[in-house]
Backbone as JSON, one array per atom type, in Angstrom:
{
  "sequence": "XXXXXXXXXXXXXXXXXXXXXXXXXXXXXXXXXXXXXXXXXXXXXXXXXXXXXXXXXXXXXXXXXXXXXXXXXXXXXXXXXXXXXXXXXXXXXXXXXXXXXXXXXXXXXXXXXXXXXXXXXXXXXXXXXXXXXXXXXXXXXXXXXXXXXXXXXXXXXXXXXXXXXXXXXXXXXXXXXXXXXXXXXXXXXXXXXXXXXXXXXXXXXXXXXXXXXXXXXXXXXXXXXXXXXXXXXXXXXXXXXXXXXXXXXXXXXXXXXXX",
  "N": [[-26.77, -19.88, 27.35], [-28.12, -17.4, 26.09], [-26.06, -15.19, 26.39], [-23.79, -16.32, 25.22], [-24.77, -16.52, 22.28], [-24.93, -13.75, 22.09], [-22.37, -12.97, 22.66], [-21.27, -14.21, 20.37], [-22.54, -12.59, 17.88], [-21.36, -10.11, 18.5], [-18.81, -10.62, 18.13], [-18.47, -11.1, 15.32], [-19.6, -9.13, 14.18], [-17.88, -7.39, 15.14], [-15.37, -8.58, 13.94], [-16.31, -8.31, 11.02], [-16.24, -5.56, 10.65], [-13.49, -4.74, 11.26], [-12.41, -6.7, 9.06], [-13.84, -6.18, 6.99], [-13.05, -3.93, 5.4], [-11.1, -4.59, 4.12], [-11.71, -6.89, 2.7], [-13.13, -5.54, 0.91], [-11.56, -4.02, -0.9], [-10.02, -5.96, -1.99], [-12.08, -7.26, -3.37], [-12.6, -5.0, -5.1], [-10.44, -5.0, -6.16], [-10.51, -6.29, -8.83], [-12.23, -5.09, -10.54], [-13.29, -4.03, -13.82], [-13.88, -1.82, -14.23], [-12.92, 1.39, -15.3], [-12.48, 3.1, -12.75], [-12.19, 3.52, -9.85], [-14.33, 1.01, -7.47], [-16.74, 0.06, -5.6], [-19.63, -2.32, -5.29], [-17.73, -4.38, -7.28], [-17.5, -4.12, -11.35], [-17.94, -5.9, -13.66], [-14.85, -8.34, -14.05], [-11.36, -8.98, -14.67], [-8.28, -9.17, -14.75], [-6.4, -6.66, -15.66], [-5.14, -5.03, -13.94], [-4.16, -6.33, -11.95], [-1.53, -6.66, -13.91], [-0.93, -4.74, -14.58], [-0.08, -3.52, -12.19], [2.5, -4.94, -11.71], [3.56, -3.72, -13.54], [3.82, -1.16, -13.66], [7.06, 0.92, -13.8], [7.71, 2.56, -11.34], [6.53, 1.35, -9.44], [8.18, -0.89, -9.12], [10.57, 0.35, -8.75], [10.55, 1.88, -6.08], [9.46, -0.26, -4.59], [12.11, -2.0, -4.26], [13.19, 0.17, -2.7], [12.02, 0.21, -0.5], [12.5, -2.44, 0.14], [15.19, -2.89, 0.6], [15.91, -0.76, 2.54], [13.98, -1.34, 4.42], [15.26, -3.98, 5.08], [17.88, -3.66, 5.87], [17.47, -1.46, 8.49], [15.83, -3.11, 9.88], [17.95, -5.18, 10.66], [19.94, -3.27, 11.72], [18.28, -2.31, 14.25], [17.96, -5.06, 15.24], [20.58, -5.52, 15.69], [21.27, -3.45, 17.45], [19.2, -3.63, 19.26], [19.48, -5.99, 20.83], [21.12, -6.38, 22.47], [20.18, -4.25, 24.18], [18.09, -5.34, 25.28], [18.91, -7.7, 26.21], [20.59, -6.31, 28.72], [18.27, -5.14, 30.05], [16.38, -7.23, 31.16], [18.45, -9.05, 32.5], [19.69, -7.46, 34.11], [19.81, -5.22, 37.17], [19.82, -1.89, 37.14], [20.67, 1.59, 37.92], [18.46, 3.89, 36.9], [16.73, 2.61, 35.33], [14.08, 2.42, 34.43], [13.76, 4.61, 33.36], [15.2, 4.26, 30.99], [13.98, 2.03, 29.85], [11.76, 3.53, 29.31], [12.5, 5.14, 27.08], [13.31, 4.08, 25.6], [10.94, 2.78, 24.51], [9.37, 4.81, 23.61], [9.53, 5.65, 20.77], [7.1, 4.02, 19.98], [4.9, 4.78, 21.5], [4.8, 7.25, 20.8], [2.76, 9.57, 18.3], [2.99, 8.78, 14.89], [3.14, 10.46, 12.98], [4.38, 12.79, 14.55], [6.95, 11.65, 15.4], [7.76, 11.51, 12.67], [7.73, 14.18, 11.98], [9.84, 15.25, 13.59], [11.9, 13.79, 13.39], [12.24, 14.67, 10.37], [13.02, 17.36, 11.22], [15.51, 17.3, 12.01], [17.06, 15.47, 10.86], [16.91, 16.11, 7.89], [16.85, 18.57, 7.99], [18.86, 20.19, 9.8], [20.79, 18.27, 10.14], [21.26, 17.77, 7.59], [21.32, 15.46, 5.86], [21.43, 12.74, 3.4], [18.9, 11.67, 1.25], [18.26, 9.07, 1.54], [19.66, 7.88, 3.3], [18.66, 9.58, 5.67], [15.75, 7.7, 5.77], [17.02, 5.56, 6.46], [17.95, 5.35, 8.92], [16.08, 6.86, 10.41], [13.94, 4.82, 10.1], [15.22, 2.95, 11.52], [15.16, 4.01, 14.04], [12.35, 3.7, 14.46], [11.98, 0.86, 14.68], [13.49, -0.01, 16.72], [12.13, -0.01, 19.39], [10.48, -2.5, 18.95], [11.94, -4.27, 18.46], [13.36, -4.62, 20.74], [11.26, -5.33, 22.62], [10.36, -7.87, 21.83], [12.52, -9.18, 21.59], [13.05, -9.14, 24.52], [10.52, -10.35, 25.72], [11.34, -13.09, 24.56], [13.63, -13.57, 25.69], [13.0, -13.48, 28.64], [11.73, -15.88, 28.72], [13.44, -17.74, 28.64], [15.04, -19.56, 30.69], [17.45, -18.38, 32.65], [18.99, -19.64, 34.22], [20.15, -22.1, 32.84], [22.37, -20.5, 31.34], [24.15, -19.66, 33.55], [24.72, -22.06, 34.42], [26.73, -23.02, 31.96], [28.94, -20.49, 32.35], [29.46, -21.04, 35.46], [30.74, -23.71, 34.38], [32.99, -22.96, 33.37], [32.78, -21.21, 31.06], [33.4, -18.4, 29.54], [31.75, -15.43, 30.06], [30.7, -13.88, 27.68], [30.79, -15.41, 25.5], [29.09, -17.43, 26.51], [26.8, -16.09, 26.07], [26.58, -16.07, 23.12], [27.16, -18.73, 22.65], [25.17, -20.44, 24.29], [22.81, -18.72, 24.98], [21.77, -17.04, 22.87], [21.53, -19.4, 20.63], [18.88, -20.31, 22.16], [17.02, -18.66, 21.99], [16.54, -18.23, 19.16], [14.39, -18.3, 17.84], [12.5, -15.71, 18.78], [14.37, -13.78, 17.76], [13.72, -14.34, 14.96], [11.19, -13.93, 14.96], [11.04, -11.1, 15.95], [12.54, -9.8, 13.55], [10.68, -10.24, 11.68], [8.5, -8.69, 12.38], [8.99, -6.65, 12.77], [10.3, -5.87, 10.15], [8.35, -5.85, 8.41], [6.96, -3.72, 9.77], [8.27, -1.77, 9.23], [8.05, -1.89, 6.09], [5.67, -1.43, 5.76], [5.41, 1.36, 6.78], [3.91, 4.18, 6.82], [3.78, 7.16, 7.98], [6.25, 7.94, 8.98], [7.88, 7.78, 6.78], [6.75, 9.4, 5.2], [7.41, 11.73, 5.69], [10.77, 11.6, 5.22], [10.7, 10.83, 2.9], [12.24, 12.01, -0.67], [12.48, 14.2, -3.46], [12.99, 12.05, -6.33], [13.19, 9.96, -4.7], [11.55, 7.65, -2.68], [9.53, 5.58, -0.74], [7.45, 1.74, -1.05], [4.85, 2.32, -0.07], [4.57, 5.39, -0.02], [5.01, 5.93, -2.76], [2.65, 4.98, -3.57], [0.58, 6.41, -2.65], [0.91, 8.75, -3.67], [0.66, 8.32, -6.29], [-1.99, 8.08, -6.07], [-2.68, 10.45, -6.14], [-3.21, 11.32, -8.83], [-4.59, 9.53, -10.26], [-7.23, 7.3, -9.93], [-7.58, 4.75, -10.44], [-8.32, 1.03, -10.03], [-5.91, 0.38, -10.0], [-4.24, 0.6, -7.37], [-5.9, -0.5, -5.49], [-5.29, -3.36, -6.51], [-2.59, -3.66, -6.3], [-2.37, -3.15, -3.34], [-3.65, -5.65, -2.51], [-2.24, -7.38, -3.23], [-0.09, -6.82, -1.37], [-1.04, -7.55, 1.17], [-1.5, -10.21, 1.18], [0.49, -10.97, 0.66], [2.12, -10.25, 3.44], [-0.02, -11.27, 4.98], [0.78, -14.48, 4.26], [2.97, -14.28, 4.67], [3.51, -13.85, 7.96], [1.85, -15.98, 9.09], [3.32, -18.3, 8.13], [5.71, -17.97, 10.1], [4.39, -18.02, 12.57], [3.31, -20.56, 12.45], [5.49, -21.98, 12.03], [7.39, -21.06, 14.02], [5.89, -20.06, 16.0], [5.2, -17.23, 16.4], [3.56, -15.66, 18.47], [3.99, -16.18, 20.58], [5.93, -14.75, 21.55], [5.1, -11.59, 21.01]],
  "CA": [[-27.12, -19.37, 26.28], [-28.26, -16.09, 25.61], [-24.88, -14.68, 26.73], [-23.0, -16.84, 24.38], [-25.02, -16.04, 21.28], [-24.46, -12.77, 22.0], [-20.98, -12.66, 22.26], [-20.92, -14.75, 19.03], [-22.9, -11.66, 17.21], [-20.69, -9.07, 18.64], [-17.7, -11.22, 17.56], [-18.87, -11.47, 14.22], [-19.42, -7.53, 14.15], [-16.25, -6.73, 14.97], [-14.72, -9.34, 12.98], [-16.44, -7.32, 9.82], [-15.82, -4.52, 10.82], [-12.2, -5.01, 10.8], [-11.94, -7.59, 7.44], [-14.34, -4.99, 5.77], [-12.35, -2.51, 4.26], [-9.51, -5.61, 3.09], [-12.5, -7.64, 1.52], [-13.62, -4.51, -0.35], [-10.19, -3.55, -1.5], [-9.65, -7.14, -3.02], [-12.67, -7.51, -4.68], [-12.49, -3.91, -5.96], [-9.16, -5.1, -7.5], [-10.44, -6.87, -10.41], [-13.49, -4.74, -11.26], [-13.03, -3.95, -15.39], [-14.32, -0.62, -14.77], [-11.22, 2.05, -14.73], [-12.56, 3.87, -11.54], [-11.81, 2.3, -8.36], [-15.37, 1.55, -7.25], [-17.55, -1.21, -4.69], [-19.33, -3.17, -5.56], [-16.76, -4.11, -8.87], [-18.76, -4.21, -11.93], [-17.07, -7.18, -14.42], [-13.89, -9.13, -13.56], [-10.26, -8.23, -14.92], [-6.67, -9.35, -14.1], [-5.42, -6.18, -16.12], [-4.71, -4.35, -12.91], [-2.81, -6.52, -11.27], [-0.79, -6.66, -14.45], [-0.65, -3.01, -14.34], [0.82, -3.09, -11.02], [3.72, -5.53, -11.66], [4.01, -3.03, -14.96], [4.81, 0.43, -13.66], [8.26, 1.09, -13.31], [8.0, 3.18, -10.27], [6.14, 0.69, -8.1], [8.85, -1.52, -8.96], [11.67, 0.69, -8.1], [10.04, 1.73, -4.66], [9.66, -1.76, -3.69], [13.32, -2.15, -3.91], [13.92, 1.14, -2.52], [11.76, -0.43, 0.73], [12.97, -3.9, 1.16], [16.46, -2.26, 0.8], [15.95, -0.06, 4.02], [13.9, -2.19, 5.61], [15.99, -5.1, 5.64], [18.83, -2.62, 7.14], [16.81, -1.12, 9.37], [15.39, -4.25, 10.36], [19.65, -5.76, 10.82], [20.48, -2.72, 12.76], [17.7, -2.45, 15.03], [18.21, -6.0, 16.08], [22.06, -5.57, 16.7], [21.18, -2.62, 18.51], [18.18, -4.36, 20.41], [19.54, -7.53, 21.4], [22.15, -6.0, 24.21], [19.43, -3.22, 25.21], [16.83, -5.94, 25.98], [19.49, -8.56, 27.82], [20.43, -5.76, 30.02], [17.1, -4.85, 30.98], [15.87, -8.21, 31.67], [19.29, -9.8, 33.26], [20.55, -7.12, 35.28], [19.62, -4.01, 37.44], [20.54, -0.61, 37.16], [19.82, 3.16, 38.13], [18.06, 4.86, 35.67], [16.36, 1.66, 34.15], [12.68, 2.83, 34.2], [14.05, 5.77, 31.93], [15.56, 3.42, 29.77], [13.08, 0.97, 29.4], [10.75, 4.57, 28.3], [12.98, 6.19, 26.48], [13.1, 2.65, 24.04], [9.65, 2.68, 23.83], [8.98, 6.06, 23.44], [8.72, 5.93, 19.53], [5.77, 3.11, 19.56], [4.07, 5.52, 21.83], [4.38, 8.74, 20.01], [2.29, 8.87, 17.31], [3.83, 8.59, 13.91], [3.41, 12.04, 12.33], [5.1, 13.44, 15.45], [7.77, 10.92, 15.29], [7.97, 11.89, 11.35], [8.39, 15.79, 11.95], [10.84, 15.47, 14.48], [13.4, 13.25, 12.26], [12.82, 15.56, 9.27], [14.12, 18.56, 11.63], [16.49, 16.47, 12.8], [17.66, 14.47, 9.75], [17.17, 16.95, 7.22], [17.13, 20.64, 8.33], [20.03, 20.4, 10.47], [22.23, 17.07, 9.77], [21.41, 17.86, 6.12], [21.55, 13.93, 5.53], [21.06, 12.38, 2.23], [17.18, 10.67, 2.06], [18.36, 7.02, 1.87], [20.41, 7.68, 4.85], [17.74, 9.43, 6.59], [15.02, 6.63, 5.93], [17.37, 4.06, 6.91], [18.18, 5.75, 10.43], [14.54, 7.08, 10.81], [13.3, 3.71, 10.28], [15.94, 2.08, 12.72], [14.62, 4.13, 15.12], [11.03, 3.36, 15.06], [11.72, -0.76, 14.71], [14.29, -0.33, 17.86], [11.19, -0.57, 20.28], [9.64, -3.2, 18.63], [13.02, -5.42, 18.3], [13.72, -4.93, 21.89], [10.17, -5.92, 23.33], [10.06, -9.0, 21.37], [13.66, -10.17, 22.38], [12.67, -8.95, 26.01], [10.01, -11.35, 25.62], [12.22, -14.29, 24.61], [14.45, -13.88, 27.25], [11.86, -14.19, 29.67], [10.99, -17.23, 28.76], [14.92, -18.45, 29.1], [15.85, -20.01, 32.01], [18.69, -17.87, 32.89], [20.16, -20.79, 35.07], [20.99, -22.54, 31.8], [23.19, -19.4, 30.77], [24.67, -19.72, 34.5], [25.71, -23.19, 34.5], [27.44, -22.52, 31.22], [29.41, -19.81, 32.96], [30.21, -22.34, 36.22], [31.34, -24.54, 33.54], [34.21, -22.05, 32.54], [32.83, -20.74, 29.69], [32.96, -16.88, 29.46], [30.14, -14.36, 29.87], [30.71, -13.41, 26.54], [31.03, -16.94, 25.03], [28.11, -18.41, 27.04], [25.79, -15.32, 25.72], [26.73, -16.39, 21.95], [26.63, -20.44, 22.36], [24.0, -20.86, 24.95], [21.68, -17.67, 24.9], [21.65, -16.88, 21.31], [21.08, -20.38, 19.88], [17.73, -20.64, 22.77], [16.45, -17.1, 21.86], [16.69, -17.62, 17.88], [13.01, -18.32, 17.76], [12.46, -14.57, 19.03], [14.76, -13.23, 17.2], [13.36, -14.35, 13.86], [9.92, -12.85, 15.22], [11.2, -9.56, 15.73], [13.14, -9.45, 12.61], [9.81, -10.12, 10.8], [7.49, -7.83, 12.99], [10.05, -5.25, 12.43], [10.33, -5.83, 8.82], [6.93, -5.94, 8.0], [6.47, -2.34, 10.31], [8.91, -0.98, 8.03], [7.89, -1.95, 4.53], [4.31, -0.86, 5.34], [5.2, 2.5, 7.26], [3.7, 5.67, 6.33], [4.24, 8.63, 8.77], [7.82, 8.69, 9.26], [8.5, 8.02, 5.61], [6.24, 10.47, 4.22], [8.25, 13.17, 5.94], [11.59, 11.25, 5.39], [11.2, 11.04, 1.56], [11.91, 13.33, -1.1], [12.67, 14.08, -4.53], [13.62, 10.68, -6.52], [13.52, 8.53, -3.33], [10.37, 7.27, -2.08], [9.01, 4.02, -0.59], [6.7, 2.11, -2.24], [3.57, 3.17, 0.31], [4.54, 6.87, -0.56], [4.41, 6.19, -4.02], [0.66, 4.39, -3.49], [-0.14, 8.07, -2.16], [1.37, 9.87, -4.96], [-0.29, 7.69, -7.61], [-3.22, 8.1, -6.03], [-3.29, 11.7, -6.1], [-3.42, 11.47, -10.2], [-5.02, 8.45, -10.49], [-8.17, 6.73, -9.19], [-8.24, 2.89, -10.91], [-8.19, -0.23, -9.57], [-4.07, -0.35, -9.51], [-3.71, 0.33, -5.75], [-6.19, -2.23, -4.4], [-4.82, -4.34, -7.0], [-1.15, -3.57, -5.44], [-2.32, -3.4, -2.03], [-4.15, -7.17, -2.21], [-0.42, -8.33, -3.26], [1.13, -6.57, -0.21], [-1.71, -8.23, 2.09], [-0.96, -11.75, 1.02], [1.98, -11.72, 1.22], [2.33, -10.23, 4.68], [-0.6, -12.34, 5.81], [1.53, -15.82, 4.26], [4.65, -14.4, 5.93], [3.07, -13.82, 9.24], [1.19, -17.28, 9.19], [4.3, -19.18, 8.33], [6.2, -17.68, 10.66], [3.45, -18.13, 13.51], [3.03, -21.73, 12.32], [7.1, -22.51, 12.46], [7.93, -20.22, 15.63], [5.4, -19.71, 17.01], [5.82, -16.02, 16.93], [2.59, -14.94, 19.14], [4.59, -16.24, 22.06], [7.1, -13.45, 21.95], [4.73, -10.0, 20.68]],
  "C": [[-27.43, -18.27, 25.01], [-26.88, -15.19, 25.08], [-24.03, -14.79, 25.4], [-23.09, -16.78, 22.73], [-24.8, -14.58, 21.14], [-23.14, -11.97, 21.61], [-20.41, -13.66, 20.68], [-21.59, -13.54, 18.04], [-21.74, -10.78, 17.16], [-19.35, -9.3, 17.86], [-17.55, -10.8, 16.35], [-18.81, -9.73, 13.59], [-18.37, -7.15, 13.97], [-15.23, -7.35, 14.25], [-15.22, -8.49, 11.44], [-16.13, -6.71, 9.43], [-14.35, -4.34, 10.44], [-11.98, -5.56, 9.74], [-12.45, -6.92, 6.48], [-13.63, -4.52, 4.88], [-11.38, -3.28, 3.29], [-10.78, -6.19, 2.08], [-12.5, -6.39, 0.16], [-12.59, -4.42, -1.12], [-9.78, -4.58, -2.41], [-10.59, -7.65, -3.77], [-13.08, -6.07, -5.74], [-11.12, -3.88, -7.43], [-9.23, -5.86, -9.11], [-11.68, -6.16, -10.99], [-12.6, -4.26, -12.59], [-13.27, -2.69, -15.4], [-12.8, 0.28, -14.39], [-11.17, 2.82, -13.72], [-12.81, 3.51, -10.55], [-13.59, 2.31, -7.68], [-15.76, -0.1, -6.01], [-19.04, -1.1, -4.85], [-18.68, -2.92, -6.94], [-17.49, -4.32, -9.92], [-16.9, -4.91, -12.97], [-15.62, -7.61, -13.55], [-12.62, -9.21, -14.36], [-9.09, -8.8, -14.08], [-6.24, -8.1, -14.54], [-4.98, -5.28, -14.61], [-3.66, -4.7, -12.35], [-1.31, -6.68, -12.35], [0.2, -5.18, -14.77], [0.46, -2.72, -13.49], [2.3, -3.33, -11.0], [4.26, -4.51, -13.01], [4.62, -1.82, -14.5], [5.72, 0.28, -13.0], [8.56, 1.62, -12.16], [7.5, 2.47, -9.0], [7.37, -0.32, -8.0], [10.27, -1.06, -8.7], [11.27, 1.36, -7.05], [10.23, 0.76, -4.0], [10.88, -1.94, -3.65], [13.66, -1.68, -2.92], [13.51, 0.56, -0.5], [12.52, -1.52, 1.09], [14.51, -3.67, 1.2], [16.58, -1.64, 2.4], [15.01, -0.58, 5.06], [14.52, -3.38, 6.01], [17.14, -4.41, 6.28], [18.4, -1.99, 8.05], [16.65, -2.05, 10.17], [17.05, -4.56, 11.31], [20.07, -4.91, 12.01], [19.76, -2.83, 14.26], [17.93, -3.75, 16.14], [19.66, -6.17, 16.71], [21.91, -4.86, 17.75], [20.27, -3.34, 19.61], [18.26, -5.42, 20.78], [20.4, -7.16, 22.82], [21.38, -4.84, 24.8], [18.35, -4.32, 25.82], [17.39, -7.23, 26.64], [19.92, -7.87, 28.41], [19.45, -5.29, 30.59], [16.57, -5.93, 31.17], [16.9, -8.76, 32.36], [19.8, -8.86, 34.39], [19.69, -5.59, 35.8], [20.19, -2.57, 38.19], [19.89, 0.91, 37.51], [19.52, 3.6, 36.59], [16.88, 3.75, 34.65], [15.07, 1.7, 33.52], [13.03, 3.55, 32.99], [14.57, 5.27, 30.79], [14.66, 2.88, 29.08], [11.88, 2.16, 28.4], [11.24, 4.89, 27.27], [13.04, 5.11, 24.89], [11.71, 2.04, 23.81], [8.9, 3.99, 23.58], [8.71, 6.0, 21.74], [8.16, 4.76, 19.05], [4.89, 3.93, 20.18], [3.76, 6.37, 21.45], [3.79, 8.62, 18.99], [3.23, 9.57, 15.94], [4.35, 9.76, 13.26], [4.18, 12.98, 13.55], [6.46, 13.38, 15.58], [8.35, 11.37, 13.76], [8.58, 13.01, 11.28], [9.53, 15.76, 12.73], [12.07, 14.79, 13.8], [12.97, 13.93, 10.96], [13.25, 17.16, 9.65], [15.55, 18.26, 11.79], [17.96, 16.17, 11.63], [17.92, 15.38, 8.27], [17.53, 18.43, 7.25], [18.15, 20.67, 9.0], [20.96, 19.53, 10.01], [21.85, 17.23, 7.98], [21.81, 16.23, 5.26], [21.02, 13.56, 4.07], [19.6, 11.4, 2.46], [17.46, 9.37, 2.23], [18.69, 6.91, 3.2], [19.15, 8.05, 5.79], [16.6, 8.58, 6.36], [15.73, 5.63, 6.71], [17.48, 4.73, 8.48], [16.78, 5.9, 11.27], [13.71, 5.48, 11.35], [13.99, 2.92, 11.59], [14.86, 2.62, 13.83], [13.06, 4.07, 15.69], [11.06, 2.11, 14.95], [12.69, -0.44, 16.22], [13.21, -1.04, 19.09], [10.81, -1.79, 20.05], [10.42, -4.58, 18.66], [13.41, -5.8, 19.98], [12.32, -5.5, 23.06], [10.19, -7.62, 22.89], [11.11, -10.07, 21.69], [13.64, -10.17, 23.46], [11.79, -10.7, 26.25], [10.59, -13.25, 25.72], [13.15, -14.6, 25.48], [14.08, -14.02, 28.32], [11.7, -15.58, 29.62], [11.87, -18.35, 28.52], [15.03, -18.91, 30.23], [17.4, -19.55, 32.15], [19.56, -18.79, 33.52], [21.02, -21.73, 33.99], [22.45, -21.72, 31.56], [24.69, -19.56, 32.34], [25.79, -20.84, 34.61], [26.17, -23.26, 32.99], [28.73, -21.72, 32.01], [30.48, -20.35, 34.19], [31.08, -23.34, 35.34], [32.61, -24.08, 32.91], [34.32, -21.57, 30.87], [33.2, -19.25, 30.06], [31.5, -16.06, 29.2], [29.74, -14.05, 28.25], [30.5, -14.99, 25.73], [29.72, -17.59, 25.54], [26.92, -17.68, 26.2], [25.53, -15.79, 23.81], [26.56, -17.95, 21.75], [26.09, -21.06, 22.93], [22.57, -19.94, 24.77], [20.78, -17.37, 23.57], [20.51, -17.96, 20.19], [19.12, -20.81, 20.41], [16.4, -19.69, 22.39], [15.89, -17.01, 19.93], [15.06, -17.93, 17.44], [12.29, -16.84, 18.1], [13.15, -13.57, 18.12], [14.12, -12.86, 15.56], [11.9, -13.58, 13.87], [10.43, -11.65, 15.13], [11.89, -9.25, 15.01], [12.05, -9.51, 11.73], [8.89, -9.35, 11.09], [8.1, -6.6, 12.61], [9.98, -4.85, 10.77], [9.23, -5.7, 8.31], [6.46, -4.05, 8.61], [7.29, -1.22, 9.3], [8.44, -0.58, 6.89], [6.88, -1.0, 4.68], [4.42, 0.74, 6.31], [4.77, 3.96, 6.5], [4.14, 7.13, 6.72], [5.6, 8.78, 8.66], [8.27, 8.69, 7.6], [8.21, 8.97, 4.58], [7.04, 11.96, 4.49], [9.89, 13.16, 5.41], [12.15, 11.05, 3.31], [11.61, 12.01, 0.78], [12.37, 13.54, -2.85], [13.6, 12.63, -5.15], [13.83, 9.41, -6.07], [12.25, 8.68, -2.8], [10.35, 5.26, -1.84], [7.84, 3.22, -1.1], [4.92, 3.02, -1.55], [3.39, 4.79, -0.16], [4.23, 6.89, -1.8], [2.89, 5.66, -4.43], [0.28, 5.87, -3.52], [-0.12, 8.88, -3.04], [0.41, 9.43, -6.11], [-1.69, 7.75, -7.36], [-4.02, 9.51, -5.89], [-3.55, 12.24, -7.62], [-4.13, 10.72, -10.58], [-6.1, 7.36, -9.71], [-8.93, 5.11, -10.05], [-7.76, 2.39, -10.0], [-6.35, -0.82, -9.38], [-3.69, -0.83, -8.42], [-4.47, -0.76, -5.22], [-5.41, -3.29, -4.82], [-3.08, -4.8, -6.21], [-1.25, -3.76, -4.18], [-2.96, -4.95, -1.68], [-2.82, -8.1, -2.02], [0.04, -8.24, -1.99], [0.39, -7.51, 0.98], [-1.58, -9.57, 2.18], [0.04, -11.66, 1.3], [2.46, -11.46, 2.66], [1.48, -11.25, 5.55], [0.78, -14.12, 5.8], [3.05, -15.61, 4.92], [4.92, -14.59, 7.02], [2.64, -15.23, 9.75], [2.11, -17.99, 8.95], [5.13, -19.05, 9.39], [5.23, -18.68, 12.27], [3.32, -19.88, 13.54], [4.53, -23.05, 12.52], [7.76, -22.11, 13.77], [6.83, -20.21, 16.32], [5.32, -18.49, 17.72], [4.65, -14.94, 18.12], [2.85, -14.91, 20.65], [5.27, -15.36, 22.46], [6.33, -11.71, 21.62], [3.62, -10.06, 20.91]]
}
């Protein structure tokens, strides 16, 4: 009994430690004071109206949306064949390939961002949006490979072999049998990768430039000059949106089986 109470207490403390900052940000977003503070002073929704009204937030939101969608789609197109090859086949250097595709998720984001800055900006001199797209694709690829690989391991390969034995070509069996049966994993990979891209800071911080920024980077820039509750209001909107998307996907698809 004592042990169970201790476990509950420790769990509650950890939960408060993890969720506490989000609660503070959420409450601070309703403060009527012009300076961000906790506990909040008064109650107002003006900061939410301002968050929607600031033009640079709207502009960078669409940039983040387009870059995230394009990078996620590309990471899926590249990640599905890689995951299929790693799960279904044995080949020389398989361990090296798996390590290579997981390295962007292992190496700290600041190091990845600096490396991409050196390559995409200083050496290749790519346009900013293209550099963002390629950089986000690179950091999302390990997530798509991992999630799709988990989905493929849950799918019985005998079903695919049965389709081939009945006269289907391997390519047709892949599109007609394998993909429809792992669509839950594909959706889970898309959601996880898109949210990772949309909320990314370390890589985007190095790859943004004059006139082109993602929403999280624009929020950081805003806080350099203003310390009002606009950022807590915008952060609360993003947090609620992310939670709704993830929980909806979990209820409909059970994405926790793949991540």
